[in-house]
C-alpha positions as CSV (number, residue, x, y, z in Angstrom):
1,M,6.4,-28.9,50.8
2,S,3.1,-27.9,52.4
3,D,3.2,-24.4,50.8
4,T,4.0,-25.9,47.4
5,A,1.1,-28.4,47.7
6,E,-1.2,-25.6,48.8
7,T,-0.1,-23.5,45.8
8,R,-0.7,-26.4,43.4
9,A,-4.1,-27.0,44.9
10,D,-5.0,-23.4,44.5
11,D,-3.8,-23.4,40.9
12,A,-5.7,-26.5,40.0
13,P,-8.7,-25.7,37.8
14,S,-12.2,-26.4,38.9
15,I,-14.1,-29.2,37.2
16,K,-16.3,-26.7,35.5
17,D,-13.4,-24.6,34.2
18,Y,-11.4,-27.7,33.1
19,L,-14.4,-29.1,31.2
20,G,-15.0,-25.7,29.5
21,E,-11.3,-25.5,28.4
22,H,-11.2,-29.1,27.1
23,I,-14.8,-29.5,25.8
24,R,-13.4,-30.3,22.4
25,D,-11.5,-33.4,23.7
26,Y,-14.2,-34.7,26.0
27,G,-17.1,-33.7,23.7
28,M,-16.0,-36.0,20.9
29,L,-15.3,-38.9,23.3
30,I,-18.7,-38.5,24.9
31,A,-20.3,-38.2,21.5
32,L,-18.8,-41.5,20.5
33,V,-20.0,-43.2,23.6
34,V,-23.5,-41.8,23.2
35,I,-23.7,-42.9,19.6
36,M,-22.5,-46.4,20.4
37,V,-25.1,-46.7,23.2
38,F,-27.8,-45.4,21.0
39,F,-27.1,-47.9,18.2
40,Q,-26.6,-50.7,20.6
41,F,-30.2,-50.3,21.7
42,T,-31.7,-49.5,18.4
43,T,-30.0,-52.5,16.7
44,D,-31.0,-54.9,19.6
45,G,-27.4,-55.5,20.6
46,T,-26.1,-56.2,17.1
47,L,-23.6,-53.3,17.1
48,L,-21.4,-54.8,19.8
49,R,-21.5,-58.4,18.7
50,P,-18.0,-59.8,18.2
51,V,-18.5,-60.3,14.4
52,N,-19.8,-56.7,14.0
53,I,-17.0,-55.2,16.0
54,T,-14.5,-57.0,13.8
55,N,-16.3,-55.7,10.7
56,L,-16.2,-52.2,12.1
57,F,-12.4,-52.4,12.3
58,L,-12.1,-54.0,8.8
59,Q,-14.5,-51.5,7.2
60,N,-12.9,-48.4,8.7
61,S,-9.2,-49.3,8.8
62,Y,-8.3,-47.5,5.6
63,I,-10.2,-44.4,6.7
64,I,-8.4,-44.3,10.1
65,I,-5.0,-44.8,8.5
66,M,-5.6,-41.9,6.0
67,A,-7.0,-39.7,8.8
68,L,-3.6,-39.9,10.6
69,G,-2.0,-38.3,7.6
70,M,-4.8,-35.9,6.8
71,L,-4.7,-34.5,10.3
72,L,-1.1,-33.4,9.7
73,V,-2.0,-31.9,6.4
74,I,-4.9,-30.0,7.9
75,V,-2.9,-29.0,11.0
76,A,-0.3,-27.6,8.6
77,G,-3.0,-25.4,7.1
78,H,-3.7,-27.4,3.9
79,I,-6.1,-30.0,2.5
80,D,-5.7,-33.1,0.3
81,L,-8.7,-34.0,-2.0
82,S,-6.8,-36.6,-3.9
83,V,-6.5,-39.4,-1.3
84,G,-9.5,-41.3,-2.5
85,S,-8.2,-41.4,-6.1
86,V,-4.7,-42.4,-4.8
87,V,-6.3,-45.3,-2.9
88,G,-8.0,-46.5,-6.1
89,F,-4.8,-46.0,-8.2
90,I,-2.5,-47.8,-5.8
91,G,-5.0,-50.7,-5.5
92,A,-5.2,-50.9,-9.3
93,L,-1.4,-50.8,-9.6
94,A,-1.0,-53.6,-7.0
95,A,-3.5,-55.7,-8.9
96,V,-1.7,-55.2,-12.2
97,M,1.7,-56.0,-10.6
98,I,0.6,-59.1,-8.7
99,V,-2.2,-60.6,-10.8
100,Q,-1.1,-59.6,-14.3
101,W,2.6,-59.2,-14.1
102,G,3.1,-62.0,-11.6
103,W,5.2,-59.9,-9.0
104,S,5.5,-61.3,-5.5
105,M,3.7,-59.5,-2.7
106,W,7.1,-58.7,-1.1
107,L,8.1,-56.8,-4.2
108,A,4.8,-55.2,-5.1
109,V,3.9,-53.8,-1.7
110,P,7.1,-51.8,-1.2
111,A,6.9,-50.6,-4.8
112,C,3.3,-49.4,-4.3
113,L,4.1,-47.6,-1.0
114,A,7.1,-45.9,-2.7
115,I,4.8,-44.8,-5.6
116,G,2.2,-43.5,-3.1
117,A,4.9,-41.4,-1.3
118,G,6.1,-40.2,-4.8
119,I,2.6,-39.0,-5.6
120,G,2.5,-37.1,-2.3
121,A,5.9,-35.7,-3.1
122,A,4.8,-34.5,-6.6
123,Q,1.8,-32.7,-5.2
124,G,3.7,-31.4,-2.2
125,Y,6.4,-29.9,-4.4
126,W,3.9,-27.6,-6.2
127,I,2.2,-26.7,-2.9
128,A,5.3,-26.1,-0.8
129,Y,7.8,-24.5,-3.2
130,W,5.5,-22.9,-5.9
131,R,2.8,-21.8,-3.4
132,I,0.0,-23.2,-5.5
133,P,-3.1,-23.7,-3.2
134,S,-3.4,-27.3,-2.0
135,F,-7.1,-27.3,-2.9
136,I,-6.2,-26.8,-6.6
137,V,-3.2,-29.1,-6.7
138,T,-5.0,-32.0,-5.0
139,L,-8.2,-31.4,-6.9
140,A,-6.2,-31.9,-10.1
141,G,-4.6,-35.0,-8.5
142,M,-8.0,-36.4,-7.7
143,L,-9.0,-36.2,-11.4
144,V,-5.6,-37.4,-12.7
145,F,-5.4,-40.5,-10.6
146,R,-9.0,-41.4,-11.0
147,G,-8.4,-41.3,-14.8
148,A,-5.1,-43.2,-14.3
149,S,-7.0,-46.0,-12.4
150,L,-9.4,-46.4,-15.3
151,W,-6.6,-46.5,-17.8
152,L,-4.6,-49.0,-15.8
153,L,-7.5,-51.4,-15.3
154,E,-8.9,-50.7,-18.7
155,G,-12.3,-50.1,-17.2
156,Q,-12.5,-53.7,-15.7
157,S,-12.0,-55.3,-12.3
158,V,-8.7,-57.2,-11.8
159,G,-8.4,-60.0,-9.3
160,P,-8.4,-62.1,-7.2
161,F,-5.3,-61.6,-5.1
162,P,-3.1,-64.4,-3.6
163,S,-4.1,-65.4,-0.1
164,E,-1.0,-63.9,1.4
165,F,-1.9,-60.4,0.1
166,Q,-5.5,-60.7,1.3
167,K,-4.1,-61.2,4.9
168,L,-3.1,-57.5,4.8
169,S,-6.8,-56.8,5.6
170,T,-8.6,-60.0,6.4
171,G,-5.9,-61.9,8.3
172,F,-5.9,-62.4,12.1
173,I,-3.2,-62.9,14.7
174,P,-3.1,-66.5,15.8
175,D,-3.5,-67.4,19.5
176,L,0.0,-67.4,21.0
177,V,-1.2,-68.1,24.6
178,P,-4.0,-70.7,24.3
179,F,-3.8,-71.5,28.0
180,L,-5.0,-68.0,28.9
181,G,-7.9,-68.4,26.4
182,D,-8.9,-71.6,28.0
183,L,-8.8,-70.0,31.5
184,V,-10.9,-67.0,30.4
185,A,-13.4,-69.3,28.6
186,N,-13.8,-71.4,31.8
187,I,-14.5,-68.2,33.8
188,T,-16.8,-66.5,31.4
189,G,-18.5,-69.6,29.9
190,A,-17.6,-68.6,26.4
191,K,-17.2,-71.4,23.8
192,R,-13.9,-70.2,22.5
193,V,-11.5,-67.4,23.6
194,N,-8.4,-66.2,21.9
195,G,-5.9,-65.8,24.8
196,F,-3.5,-63.5,22.9
197,A,-6.3,-61.0,22.2
198,V,-7.2,-60.9,25.9
199,L,-3.6,-60.5,26.9
200,C,-3.1,-57.6,24.5
201,G,-6.2,-55.9,25.8
202,I,-5.0,-56.2,29.4
203,L,-1.5,-55.1,28.7
204,I,-2.6,-52.0,26.7
205,A,-5.2,-51.1,29.4
206,G,-2.5,-51.4,32.0
207,G,-0.1,-49.3,29.9
208,I,-2.6,-46.5,29.6
209,V,-3.2,-46.4,33.3
210,W,0.6,-46.5,34.0
211,L,1.3,-43.7,31.5
212,G,-1.5,-41.6,32.8
213,I,-0.2,-41.9,36.4
214,R,3.3,-41.1,35.3
215,A,2.1,-38.0,33.4
216,R,0.3,-36.7,36.5
217,Q,3.4,-37.3,38.6
218,R,5.5,-35.4,36.1
219,D,3.1,-32.5,36.0
220,A,3.2,-32.4,39.8
221,R,7.0,-32.4,39.9
222,F,7.1,-29.3,37.6
223,G,4.3,-27.6,39.3
224,M,2.0,-27.9,36.3
225,T,-1.8,-28.1,36.7
226,S,-3.4,-31.2,35.4
227,E,-7.0,-32.4,35.0
228,P,-9.0,-32.8,38.2
229,M,-8.6,-36.2,39.8
230,P,-12.3,-37.2,39.2
231,F,-11.8,-36.6,35.5
232,F,-8.6,-38.5,35.4
233,V,-10.0,-41.5,37.2
234,I,-13.3,-41.7,35.2
235,R,-11.5,-41.1,31.8
236,T,-8.8,-43.6,32.5
237,A,-11.2,-46.2,33.8
238,L,-13.5,-45.8,30.8
239,V,-10.7,-46.0,28.3
240,A,-9.0,-49.0,29.9
241,G,-12.3,-50.8,30.5
242,A,-13.4,-50.2,26.9
243,I,-10.1,-51.7,25.6
244,V,-10.4,-54.8,27.7
245,F,-14.1,-55.2,26.7
246,I,-13.4,-54.8,23.0
247,S,-10.4,-57.2,23.2
248,Y,-12.5,-59.8,25.0
249,K,-15.3,-59.4,22.4
250,L,-12.8,-59.9,19.6
251,S,-11.2,-62.9,21.3
252,T,-14.6,-64.7,21.2
253,F,-14.7,-64.4,17.4
254,R,-11.3,-64.8,15.6
255,G,-9.0,-62.7,17.7
256,L,-7.2,-59.5,16.7
257,P,-7.3,-58.5,13.0
258,N,-4.0,-57.7,11.3
259,V,-5.4,-54.2,10.4
260,L,-6.1,-53.5,14.0
261,I,-2.5,-54.1,14.9
262,T,-1.5,-51.9,12.0
263,M,-3.9,-49.1,13.0
264,G,-2.8,-49.3,16.6
265,L,0.9,-49.1,15.9
266,L,0.4,-46.2,13.5
267,T,-1.7,-44.3,16.0
268,V,0.9,-44.7,18.7
269,V,3.7,-43.6,16.4
270,Y,1.9,-40.6,15.0
271,A,0.7,-39.5,18.5
272,F,4.3,-39.7,19.7
273,L,5.4,-37.8,16.6
274,T,2.9,-34.9,17.0
275,E,3.1,-34.6,20.8
276,R,6.7,-35.5,21.8
277,T,8.9,-34.5,18.9
278,T,10.3,-31.2,17.6
279,T,9.0,-32.0,14.1
280,G,5.5,-32.5,15.4
281,R,5.5,-29.2,17.3
282,R,6.8,-27.4,14.2
283,V,3.9,-28.7,12.1
284,Y,1.5,-27.1,14.6
285,A,3.6,-23.9,14.5
286,L,3.4,-23.9,10.7
287,G,-0.4,-24.2,10.8
288,G,-0.8,-21.7,13.6
289,N,1.2,-18.9,11.9
290,E,3.4,-19.7,8.9
291,K,5.1,-16.3,8.8
292,A,6.1,-16.5,12.5
293,A,7.2,-20.1,12.0
294,K,9.4,-19.1,9.1
295,L,10.9,-16.2,11.0
296,S,11.7,-18.5,13.9
297,G,13.9,-20.6,11.7
298,I,11.5,-23.4,10.7
299,K,11.9,-24.6,7.1
300,T,8.2,-24.3,6.3
301,E,8.5,-25.4,2.7
302,R,10.3,-28.6,3.5
303,L,7.8,-29.3,6.4
304,T,4.8,-28.8,4.1
305,F,6.4,-31.0,1.4
306,L,7.0,-33.8,4.0
307,T,3.4,-33.7,5.2
308,F,2.2,-34.4,1.7
309,V,4.8,-37.2,1.2
310,N,3.5,-38.7,4.4
311,M,-0.1,-38.4,3.2
312,G,0.7,-40.1,-0.1
313,L,2.5,-42.9,1.8
314,L,-0.5,-43.6,4.0
315,A,-3.0,-43.3,1.1
316,G,-0.9,-45.9,-0.6
317,L,-1.1,-48.2,2.4
318,A,-4.8,-47.6,2.6
319,G,-5.1,-48.5,-1.1
320,L,-3.4,-51.8,-0.5
321,I,-5.5,-52.7,2.5
322,F,-8.7,-51.8,0.7
323,A,-7.8,-53.8,-2.4
324,A,-6.9,-56.8,-0.1
325,R,-10.3,-56.5,1.6
326,L,-12.2,-56.5,-1.6
327,N,-9.9,-59.1,-3.1
328,T,-10.0,-57.2,-6.3
329,A,-9.2,-53.8,-7.8
330,T,-12.1,-51.9,-9.3
331,P,-12.2,-48.6,-11.3
332,K,-14.5,-47.1,-8.7
333,A,-12.4,-48.0,-5.6
334,G,-11.8,-45.1,-3.3
335,V,-14.7,-42.9,-4.6
336,A,-15.6,-40.3,-2.0
337,F,-13.1,-41.6,0.5
338,E,-11.6,-38.2,0.8
339,L,-14.9,-36.9,2.1
340,D,-15.0,-39.5,4.9
341,V,-11.4,-38.8,5.8
342,I,-11.7,-35.1,6.0
343,A,-15.0,-35.3,7.9
344,A,-13.3,-37.7,10.4
345,V,-10.5,-35.2,11.0
346,F,-12.9,-32.2,11.5
347,I,-15.3,-34.1,13.6
348,G,-12.3,-35.2,15.7
349,G,-11.6,-31.6,16.7
350,A,-9.2,-30.3,14.0
351,S,-9.6,-26.6,13.2
352,M,-10.3,-25.4,9.7
353,S,-7.7,-22.7,10.1
354,G,-4.9,-25.1,11.0
355,G,-2.7,-25.4,14.0
356,V,-5.2,-27.4,16.1
357,G,-6.0,-31.1,16.2
358,K,-4.9,-34.3,17.8
359,I,-4.2,-37.8,16.5
360,V,-6.5,-39.4,19.0
361,G,-9.3,-37.0,18.0
362,A,-8.9,-38.0,14.4
363,V,-9.2,-41.6,15.3
364,V,-12.3,-40.9,17.5
365,G,-13.8,-38.9,14.6
366,A,-13.2,-41.8,12.2
367,F,-14.9,-44.2,14.6
368,I,-17.8,-41.8,15.0
369,M,-18.3,-41.9,11.2
370,G,-17.8,-45.7,11.1
371,V,-20.2,-46.4,13.9
372,M,-22.8,-44.2,12.3
373,N,-22.4,-45.9,8.9
374,N,-22.6,-49.3,10.5
375,G,-25.5,-48.6,12.8
376,M,-27.6,-46.9,10.2
377,S,-26.9,-49.8,7.8
378,I,-28.0,-52.4,10.4
379,M,-31.2,-50.3,11.0
380,G,-31.9,-50.4,7.3
381,I,-31.6,-46.6,6.8
382,G,-31.1,-45.8,3.1
383,I,-27.9,-44.4,1.8
384,D,-29.7,-41.1,0.9
385,Y,-30.6,-40.5,4.5
386,Q,-27.1,-41.7,5.7
387,Q,-25.5,-39.0,3.5
388,V,-27.8,-36.3,4.9
389,I,-27.1,-37.3,8.5
390,K,-23.4,-37.5,8.0
391,G,-23.4,-34.1,6.4
392,L,-25.3,-32.6,9.3
393,V,-22.9,-34.1,11.8
394,L,-20.0,-32.6,10.0
395,L,-21.6,-29.2,9.8
396,A,-22.4,-29.4,13.5
397,A,-18.8,-30.2,14.3
398,V,-17.5,-27.2,12.3
399,I,-20.1,-24.9,13.9
400,F,-19.0,-26.2,17.3
401,D,-15.4,-25.4,16.4
402,V,-16.3,-21.8,15.3
403,Y,-18.4,-21.3,18.4
404,N,-15.6,-22.4,20.7
405,K,-13.1,-20.1,19.0
406,S,-15.4,-17.1,19.2
407,K,-16.1,-17.8,22.8
408,Q,-12.4,-18.1,23.7
409,G,-11.6,-15.0,21.7
């Protein structure tokens, strides 16, 4: 046992080496923390007020949801420029179905999601089986579905939606454990605390700590090197502490938004899919080297097709959430969303050449974009300067990726 322990200790990377190898992962997380601290000071504490944190989740929910699908598309070596137009089209379709045709929400929502997946399938078919570049196919889709939205709405806004549909975006989870909220309120001196939000934050933070410890133990059993203990302790403490802090802040306003639960569940599902399943590993193999993946027996055409079906489904869901938040469908809904989604994925560490990227990175990248938008708006910075700054941040992220690749090569 002692020889094995000594071997593992010798094999363990130094803090400097580990940081150099994982600068992409830690760099984005550090950047998010730095940006939040900067705007917290420059906005005189407005950024982390409960109502503003809630608005951050509501404003960026559809971007984060689409970033999950876009990551898979980009990892597979493709791009989807049509997602913003699909958002607008699905929102318009939902408005026509519910407001004009009188469909119930429980019929319209599944129908819209199915049509979103169908749009992804239609585009994925030409890309996967006819080898037409995804840039061209989805650029055509962007124009087609923008025009389809205008035709469907006849150039006018359609709304409002029923209150049950609005809850997709603006609803909140009720307090299921009020006694815990009263206890926390007495301890902290807050006027009102949603106990369920606090409980969820504590359970999620505890789950992250437990899973992290289990992962280290599993690595130790198989003789695999893992991150240095100081990194593990600091990273786990920061993430767990941030989750408890955010959940407490939300609990003092209206609790957990429905869209936050949706985003959280989707993030967990897609992280598991990409990191723990054969299908997820095959997507990375497809993006890394399509010819080698095909020779190894992977059905690359079908996999490419499914990534676009998945992207269409998530774009449809984002369209429903965005329409529910606005409480109306407008011809201009979803304009330039594809730029924010693609930027979030690249800022989160995805590679332009495919085969590289993580779900958590995409979520962090989306939050970086969201916090920057929110913080600059609070500071009164004009939309012109905001676009310039976001463009420079995206360019810096891509240059950082290219530099890392050249350094490793």
